[in-house]
C-alpha positions in Angstrom: 4.6 22.7 -21.7 5.2 20.8 -18.5 7.9 18.2 -18.1 5.4 15.4 -17.9 3.6 16.6 -21.1 7.0 16.7 -22.9 7.6 13.1 -22.0 4.1 12.1 -23.3 4.6 14.1 -26.5 8.0 12.6 -27.1 6.7 9.1 -26.6 3.8 9.5 -28.9 5.9 11.1 -31.7 8.4 8.2 -31.3 5.6 5.7 -31.6 4.1 7.6 -34.6 7.4 7.1 -36.5 6.9 3.3 -36.1 3.3 3.5 -37.4 3.2 6.4 -39.9 -0.6 6.6 -40.2 -1.4 9.7 -42.3 2.0 11.3 -41.9 2.0 13.4 -38.7 -0.9 11.7 -37.1 -0.9 8.8 -34.6 -4.0 6.6 -34.9 -6.1 9.6 -35.6 -4.5 12.0 -33.1 -2.6 14.9 -34.6 0.6 16.1 -32.9 -0.9 19.5 -32.5 -3.7 18.1 -30.4 -1.4 16.2 -28.1 -1.0 19.3 -25.9 -4.7 19.0 -25.1 -4.6 15.4 -23.9 -6.0 15.0 -20.3 -3.3 14.4 -17.8 -3.6 11.4 -15.4 -4.8 12.8 -12.0 -2.4 12.6 -9.2 -3.1 10.1 -6.4 -5.0 11.9 -3.6 -3.1 12.4 -0.3 -3.5 9.8 2.4 -3.6 10.7 6.1 -3.1 8.1 8.7 -4.7 8.1 12.2 -3.9 6.1 15.3 -6.5 5.0 17.8 -6.1 3.6 21.3 -9.2 1.6 22.2 -10.4 0.0 25.5 -13.2 -2.6 25.5 -15.0 -5.1 27.6 -14.9 -8.2 25.3 -17.7 -10.1 27.1 -20.3 -9.6 24.4 -18.0 -9.7 21.3 -16.5 -12.5 19.2 -13.0 -11.0 19.5 -11.3 -8.2 17.4 -11.1 -9.6 13.9 -13.9 -8.3 11.5 -17.1 -10.2 11.3 -20.7 -9.0 11.4 -22.4 -11.8 13.3 -21.8 -12.3 16.0 -20.3 -8.9 16.1 -16.6 -8.2 16.8 -14.8 -5.1 18.1 -13.4 -4.3 14.6 -16.8 -4.5 13.1 -18.3 -2.1 15.6 -15.5 0.4 15.2 -15.6 0.1 11.4 -19.4 0.7 11.3 -19.0 3.9 13.4 -16.0 5.1 11.4 -17.9 4.8 8.1 -20.7 6.9 9.5 -18.4 9.6 10.9 -16.0 9.9 7.9 -18.6 9.1 5.1 -16.0 6.6 3.7 -16.4 3.0 2.8 -14.8 0.3 5.0 -12.4 -0.7 2.2 -11.1 2.9 2.0 -10.6 3.2 5.8 -8.4 0.1 6.0 -8.8 -0.3 9.8 -6.1 -2.5 11.3 -5.6 -3.6 14.9 -2.4 -4.4 16.7 -3.7 -7.5 18.3 -6.4 -9.9 17.1 -7.8 -10.6 20.6 -10.0 -13.7 20.9 -13.7 -14.0 21.8 -14.3 -12.7 25.4 -10.9 -11.1 25.8 -10.7 -7.5 27.0 -8.4 -4.6 26.2 -7.2 -1.4 27.9 -4.7 -0.5 25.2 -5.6 -2.0 21.9 -4.0 0.1 19.1 -5.4 0.5 15.6 -4.9 2.7 12.6 -7.1 3.9 9.7 -6.6 6.2 6.7 -8.6 9.1 5.1 -8.0 11.1 1.9 -8.5 14.3 3.9 -6.9 16.0 6.9 -8.6 17.2 10.1 -8.0 20.6 11.6 -9.0 19.2 15.0 -9.5 15.6 16.3 -11.7 16.4 19.2 -14.8 16.3 17.0 -14.2 12.9 15.5 -13.2 11.6 18.9 -16.4 12.8 20.5 -18.4 11.4 17.6 -16.8 8.0 17.7 -17.5 7.5 21.5 -21.0 9.0 21.0 -21.9 6.3 18.5 -20.0 3.3 19.9 -21.7 1.1 22.6 -20.7 1.9 26.2 -18.5 -1.2 26.4 -16.1 0.1 23.7 -14.3 3.4 24.1 -11.7 5.2 22.0 -9.3 6.6 24.6 -7.0 8.5 22.2 -7.0 9.7 18.6 -3.7 10.9 17.1 -2.1 11.6 13.7 0.3 8.9 12.6 3.3 8.9 10.2 2.7 7.1 6.8 5.1 4.3 7.8 3.3 3.6 11.1 1.5 0.3 11.2 -0.5 -0.7 14.3 0.5 -4.4 14.0 3.8 -4.6 12.2 5.4 -1.6 13.9 4.7 -3.0 17.4 7.8 -3.7 19.5 6.1 -5.5 22.3 2.6 -6.3 23.8 1.6 -6.6 27.5 -1.1 -8.9 28.6 -2.6 -9.4 32.1 -4.4 -12.5 33.2 -6.3 -12.3 36.5 -7.1 -15.2 38.7 -9.4 -14.9 41.7 -8.5 -17.5 44.3 -11.1 -17.9 47.0 -14.0 -20.2 47.8 -16.5 -17.5 46.9 -16.1 -15.4 43.7 -16.2 -11.6 44.0 -19.3 -10.8 41.8 -17.6 -7.6 40.5 -14.7 -9.7 39.2 -16.7 -12.4 37.5 -16.3 -11.0 34.0 -12.6 -10.2 34.3 -11.0 -12.9 36.4 -10.9 -16.7 36.4 -12.4 -18.2 39.5 -10.0 -20.7 41.1 -11.2 -22.5 44.3 -7.8 -24.1 45.0 -5.0 -22.6 47.0 -2.1 -21.7 44.6 1.6 -22.0 45.4 2.7 -18.7 43.9 6.4 -19.4 44.6 6.2 -22.4 42.3 4.3 -20.4 39.7 7.0 -17.6 39.7 9.7 -20.3 39.3 7.9 -21.8 36.4 7.1 -18.5 34.8 10.8 -17.7 34.5 11.3 -20.7 32.2 9.1 -18.9 29.6 11.4 -15.8 29.5 13.6 -15.6 26.5 13.4 -16.6 22.9 11.7 -20.0 22.4 9.7 -22.0 19.9 6.2 -21.9 21.4 4.7 -24.5 19.1 3.6 -26.5 22.1 1.6 -23.6 23.4 -0.3 -22.5 20.2 -3.8 -23.7 19.2 -4.5 -24.4 15.6 -5.5 -21.3 13.6 -5.9 -20.1 10.0 -2.5 -18.2 10.3 -0.2 -21.1 9.4 2.7 -18.9 8.3 3.4 -17.2 11.7 6.9 -17.8 13.1 6.5 -20.0 16.3 9.7 -18.4 17.8 8.7 -15.6 20.1 10.7 -13.6 22.7 9.1 -13.2 26.1 10.7 -10.3 28.0 9.1 -10.8 31.4 6.5 -12.9 33.1 5.5 -11.6 36.6 3.2 -13.2 39.2 1.7 -10.5 41.4 -0.5 -11.1 44.5 -3.2 -8.6 45.5 -5.1 -10.4 48.3 -7.2 -13.1 46.7 -6.5 -11.7 43.2 -3.5 -13.0 41.4 -2.4 -11.0 38.3 0.0 -12.6 35.8 1.7 -10.0 33.6 3.5 -11.1 30.5 5.3 -8.9 28.0 6.8 -10.2 24.7 7.6 -9.4 21.1 4.4 -11.0 20.1 2.2 -14.0 20.9 0.7 -16.9 19.0 -2.9 -17.9 18.9 -4.0 -18.5 22.5 -0.3 -18.8 23.6 -0.8 -16.6 26.7 -3.9 -18.5 27.9 -2.1 -21.9 27.4 0.9 -20.6 29.4 -1.4 -19.5 32.2 -3.2 -22.8 32.2 0.0 -24.6 32.8 1.0 -22.2 35.6 -2.3 -22.8 37.3 -1.7 -26.5 37.4 1.8 -25.9 38.7 0.3 -23.5 41.3 -2.1 -26.3 42.4 1.1 -28.5 42.8 -0.2 -31.0 40.3 3.0 -30.5 38.3 6.6 -29.4 39.1 7.9 -26.1 37.7 10.5 -27.7 35.6 7.9 -29.3 33.4 7.8 -26.0 31.4 11.1 -26.5 29.6 10.2 -30.1 29.0 7.0 -29.2 27.2 8.6 -26.3 25.3 11.2 -28.8 24.0 8.6 -31.1 22.5 7.1 -28.4 20.1 3.9 -30.5 20.4 0.6 -29.0 21.4 -0.7 -32.5 22.2 1.8 -32.9 25.0 0.5 -29.8 26.7 -3.1 -31.0 26.3 -2.2 -34.0 28.6 -1.5 -31.6 31.5 -3.6 -28.5 31.0 -6.6 -27.1 29.1 -6.6 -23.5 27.7 -7.5 -21.0 30.4 -10.9 -19.2 29.9 -10.7 -16.0 27.9 -12.4 -13.6 30.3 -9.4 -13.4 32.6 -7.2 -12.0 29.8 -6.7 -8.3 29.0 -4.5 -6.6 26.4 -3.0 -3.8 28.5 -0.6 -2.0 26.2 1.2 -2.1 22.9 4.6 -0.6 22.8 6.3 1.1 19.8 9.7 2.8 19.1 9.5 6.5 19.8 10.2 7.3 16.1 7.1 5.5 15.1 5.0 7.7 17.4 6.4 11.0 16.1 3.6 13.3 14.8 3.7 14.3 11.1 4.1 17.9 10.2 1.0 20.1 9.7 -1.1 17.7 11.8 -3.8 18.5 14.4 -3.1 17.9 18.1 -3.6 14.5 19.7 -7.1 14.1 21.3 -7.3 12.5 24.7 -11.0 13.4 25.1 -12.3 16.5 26.6 -13.7 17.5 30.0 -16.9 19.4 30.1 -17.0 22.3 32.5 -19.4 25.0 33.6 -18.4 28.6 34.3 -21.4 28.9 36.6 -23.5 26.4 38.4 -27.0 27.4 39.3 -28.8 25.3 42.0 -32.4 26.7 42.2 -33.5 24.5 45.0 -30.8 25.2 47.5 
């Protein structure tokens, strides 16, 4: 008899002494038949998988799951259910960042779980990209440790916001950069951006959202202003960001770059903790200029579990011999 069965038997016999129904029987179950009681099945193993996803957010209502209009999470969930034959509730897909409508990503990170292991990840990687629309691509599929969480394990996130400053907009940038027709003073913008660096209460830079419990204190590690001809790229890295915080910070920097406001207005607005004060000076920058570039984790969170398949970065197709019949 196993150790678990012994515990069950002991418990039932003890209870039988409190309720002596028919001597050695407990509610119609004889002690001799206890050995034949079915054991509770063990919980099935759970395997966790990490995805790195790139997407053009133009045609989607952000990341967070909703069917209509569709979101990125909805599209990925739909494809995962087809490939794994599991229900959405069983997959438990979670993204690192809940990007807003029209926002893009080069390095969104997500995780999901399955009750089974894979011997190779190349097949599921190929299947996901084969079923997803062309504006969403899974760049990497890798095994993940049980304690890894795409959102809560993140150490920092990097966003880029692109501004195209010229009288005529580059048509190839129209979906990925905000068109600004005014000349911008980048020196003033860099000076102002430095005020955002450090740990601050960013209540003045957050739009109202359903997530009322989020801590408004965030740590911004760097905020760079890079010029590439008419294209201006603002790069911000921080521990995390509130709803539309990055776009609100960018909007204020644009007004400072236009010399409508001085750089030192940034600490003044931060100190108010009042979104209404910021609204007097700047409106939220459009979403299409924003891109989630990367999510960073501690190395220990990225360790591969034992007995797992290799990471899939996609696969190149090659030909051993190329036959050109017409040449």
